[in-house]
DOLOZA-153083 format. One record per residue: residue in three letters; residue number from 1; x, y, z of N, C-alpha, C in turn; chain. Coordinates in steps of 0.05 Angstrom, whole numbers, padded with zeros to 5 digits, m for minus. Example, Ala and Ser with C-alpha at 12.3 -4.5 7.8 and 13.67 -1.06 7.14 Angstrom:
! residues 2
> rest:nr:n.x:n.y:n.z:ca.x:ca.y:ca.z:c.x:c.y:c.z:kette
> Ala:1:00264:m00114:00156:00246:m00090:00156:00264:m00066:00156:A .
> Ser:2:00257:m00045:00142:00273:m00021:00143:00258:00001:00157:A .
//
This chain:
! residues 92
> rest:nr:n.x:n.y:n.z:ca.x:ca.y:ca.z:c.x:c.y:c.z:kette
> Unk:1:00206:00219:00295:00237:00221:00284:00253:00197:00286:A .
> Unk:2:00255:00184:00311:00270:00161:00313:00261:00135:00291:A .
> Unk:3:00233:00135:00294:00222:00111:00282:00228:00122:00247:A .
> Unk:4:00224:00144:00239:00230:00151:00207:00257:00146:00208:A .
> Unk:5:00270:00152:00223:00305:00145:00224:00313:00119:00214:A .
> Unk:6:00295:00100:00230:00301:00069:00235:00290:00059:00214:A .
> Unk:7:00265:00064:00203:00260:00052:00171:00272:00066:00154:A .
> Unk:8:00287:00087:00152:00308:00088:00133:00330:00069:00132:A .
> Unk:9:00339:00065:00159:00359:00044:00159:00353:00019:00174:A .
> Unk:10:00347:m00004:00155:00341:m00027:00163:00352:m00036:00186:A .
> Unk:11:00383:m00044:00186:00397:m00057:00207:00397:m00042:00232:A .
> Unk:12:00385:m00014:00238:00382:00005:00259:00360:m00009:00280:A .
> Unk:13:00368:m00009:00303:00347:m00018:00325:00336:00004:00341:A .
> Unk:14:00314:00007:00347:00303:00024:00359:00289:00011:00386:A .
> Unk:15:00296:00017:00412:00291:m00003:00437:00252:00018:00448:A .
> Unk:16:00248:00004:00466:00225:00008:00483:00198:00008:00464:A .
> Unk:17:00188:00034:00473:00159:00037:00460:00168:00042:00427:A .
> Unk:18:00185:00057:00426:00191:00064:00391:00196:00034:00375:A .
> Unk:19:00214:00021:00390:00220:m00007:00378:00193:m00020:00374:A .
> Unk:20:00172:m00022:00387:00148:m00041:00389:00134:m00025:00362:A .
> Unk:21:00135:m00007:00363:00117:00016:00346:00129:00005:00317:A .
> Unk:22:00156:00015:00318:00170:00003:00297:00167:m00029:00282:A .
> Unk:23:00165:m00041:00305:00156:m00071:00289:00131:m00072:00282:A .
> Unk:24:00113:m00065:00291:00081:m00064:00278:00074:m00053:00262:A .
> Unk:25:00093:m00030:00251:00091:m00017:00236:00101:m00029:00204:A .
> Unk:26:00124:m00043:00211:00146:m00057:00188:00126:m00081:00185:A .
> Unk:27:00107:m00092:00207:00091:m00121:00200:00072:m00108:00179:A .
> Unk:28:00053:m00088:00188:00034:m00074:00174:00040:m00067:00145:A .
> Unk:29:00064:m00057:00143:00072:m00053:00114:00082:m00080:00100:A .
> Unk:30:00088:m00096:00111:00098:m00121:00097:00070:m00135:00093:A .
> Unk:31:00050:m00134:00108:00020:m00149:00100:00013:m00127:00077:A .
> Unk:32:00009:m00106:00077:m00006:m00094:00059:00015:m00096:00026:A .
> Unk:33:00036:m00095:00028:00050:m00104:00005:00046:m00135:m00004:A .
> Unk:34:00047:m00145:00010:00039:m00177:00008:00007:m00181:m00004:A .
> Unk:35:m00012:m00162:00010:m00036:m00161:m00004:m00037:m00149:m00030:A .
> Unk:36:m00024:m00132:m00034:m00025:m00116:m00057:m00012:m00129:m00082:A .
> Unk:37:00003:m00148:m00076:00010:m00167:m00099:m00013:m00194:m00108:A .
> Unk:38:m00022:m00190:m00082:m00053:m00212:m00089:m00079:m00203:m00098:A .
> Unk:39:m00075:m00179:m00107:m00101:m00164:m00117:m00098:m00172:m00150:A .
> Unk:40:m00121:m00172:m00159:m00131:m00180:m00188:m00110:m00158:m00203:A .
> Unk:41:m00101:m00163:m00230:m00078:m00147:m00249:m00095:m00117:m00248:A .
> Unk:42:m00114:m00116:m00258:m00124:m00089:m00258:m00126:m00074:m00242:A .
> Unk:43:m00136:m00086:m00223:m00136:m00070:m00194:m00105:m00063:m00183:A .
> Unk:44:m00090:m00081:m00184:m00058:m00080:m00176:m00042:m00061:m00190:A .
> Unk:45:m00047:m00062:m00216:m00036:m00039:m00233:m00044:m00014:m00228:A .
> Unk:46:m00065:m00009:m00228:m00084:00025:m00217:m00067:00031:m00193:A .
> Unk:47:m00071:00018:m00171:m00061:00023:m00142:m00036:00022:m00146:A .
> Unk:48:m00019:00008:m00157:00009:00008:m00160:00018:00038:m00161:A .
> Unk:49:00003:00042:m00190:00014:00069:m00207:00007:00093:m00184:A .
> Unk:50:m00013:00093:m00167:m00019:00113:m00152:00000:00119:m00131:A .
> Unk:51:00005:00091:m00117:00018:00089:m00096:00045:00104:m00095:A .
> Unk:52:00062:00080:m00120:00092:00084:m00124:00097:00100:m00140:A .
> Unk:53:00078:00113:m00162:00091:00131:m00183:00076:00155:m00173:A .
> Unk:54:00058:00160:m00158:00040:00180:m00147:00025:00197:m00175:A .
> Unk:55:00022:00181:m00193:00002:00187:m00216:m00026:00193:m00204:A .
> Unk:56:m00035:00215:m00222:m00060:00221:m00215:m00086:00199:m00235:A .
> Unk:57:m00109:00205:m00225:m00125:00180:m00236:m00129:00184:m00271:A .
> Unk:58:m00131:00213:m00276:m00122:00216:m00304:m00105:00208:m00313:A .
> Unk:59:m00078:00204:m00310:m00053:00196:m00319:m00056:00160:m00314:A .
> Unk:60:m00065:00146:m00295:m00065:00127:m00295:m00083:00117:m00316:A .
> Unk:61:m00108:00129:m00328:m00131:00127:m00340:m00116:00128:m00376:A .
> Unk:62:m00095:00148:m00376:m00080:00147:m00401:m00061:00124:m00404:A .
> Unk:63:m00050:00118:m00386:m00025:00097:m00381:m00033:00070:m00392:A .
> Unk:64:m00063:00070:m00372:m00072:00035:m00378:m00090:00041:m00401:A .
> Unk:65:m00094:00053:m00414:m00117:00056:m00434:m00147:00053:m00422:A .
> Unk:66:m00150:00053:m00397:m00176:00051:m00386:m00193:00081:m00385:A .
> Unk:67:m00218:00082:m00387:m00229:00099:m00383:m00224:00116:m00352:A .
> Unk:68:m00229:00140:m00355:m00228:00151:m00330:m00245:00141:m00313:A .
> Unk:69:m00267:00138:m00322:m00287:00125:m00294:m00283:00091:m00288:A .
> Unk:70:m00266:00083:m00310:m00256:00056:m00299:m00239:00051:m00283:A .
> Unk:71:m00220:00065:m00291:m00193:00072:m00268:m00203:00082:m00244:A .
> Unk:72:m00226:00100:m00240:m00231:00109:m00216:m00243:00079:m00199:A .
> Unk:73:m00257:00069:m00212:m00273:00042:m00209:m00252:00019:m00195:A .
> Unk:74:m00236:00019:m00208:m00215:m00003:m00204:m00198:00006:m00182:A .
> Unk:75:m00194:00028:m00180:m00178:00044:m00151:m00193:00037:m00126:A .
> Unk:76:m00221:00043:m00126:m00236:00039:m00111:m00238:00013:m00101:A .
> Unk:77:m00239:m00007:m00120:m00244:m00038:m00118:m00218:m00047:m00104:A .
> Unk:78:m00199:m00032:m00109:m00166:m00042:m00106:m00170:m00039:m00077:A .
> Unk:79:m00176:m00014:m00061:m00177:m00009:m00042:m00198:m00017:m00024:A .
> Unk:80:m00221:m00022:m00026:m00239:m00040:m00013:m00233:m00071:m00013:A .
> Unk:81:m00213:m00076:m00027:m00202:m00102:m00027:m00183:m00111:m00010:A .
> Unk:82:m00162:m00085:m00016:m00139:m00085:00003:m00149:m00081:00037:A .
> Unk:83:m00168:m00061:00043:m00182:m00052:00067:m00188:m00079:00085:A .
> Unk:84:m00207:m00097:00063:m00218:m00118:00076:m00199:m00145:00085:A .
> Unk:85:m00183:m00140:00068:m00162:m00164:00070:m00145:m00156:00091:A .
> Unk:86:m00133:m00135:00095:m00115:m00129:00122:m00137:m00127:00149:A .
> Unk:87:m00155:m00123:00146:m00182:m00125:00169:m00178:m00151:00177:A .
> Unk:88:m00176:m00176:00156:m00176:m00201:00172:m00160:m00208:00178:A .
> Unk:89:m00130:m00198:00167:m00106:m00203:00183:m00104:m00192:00209:A .
> Unk:90:m00124:m00172:00215:m00123:m00157:00238:m00097:m00134:00241:A .
> Unk:91:m00095:m00124:00215:m00076:m00102:00207:m00090:m00078:00214:A .
> Unk:92:m00107:m00074:00209:m00128:m00053:00212:m00148:m00053:00231:A .
//
């Protein structure tokens, strides 16, 4: 609960084990957002629609003009690239 509250209030500090956990969580989130920005444009668009707008694959397909299978392929490719890059950075 303290971590959730601290995440909502960036200036708030949490000490001890919770503070370390929060710091690691923030670093992981920062790395993930940075790597999301480095994805190829099509993969970034598909994954951003899913993560930030909570679109279903069918909606992503409609909005982007991609076939449903291509939208699914791009989503899987984006997650694969992101997972690999975060592993390389030691986040996963």
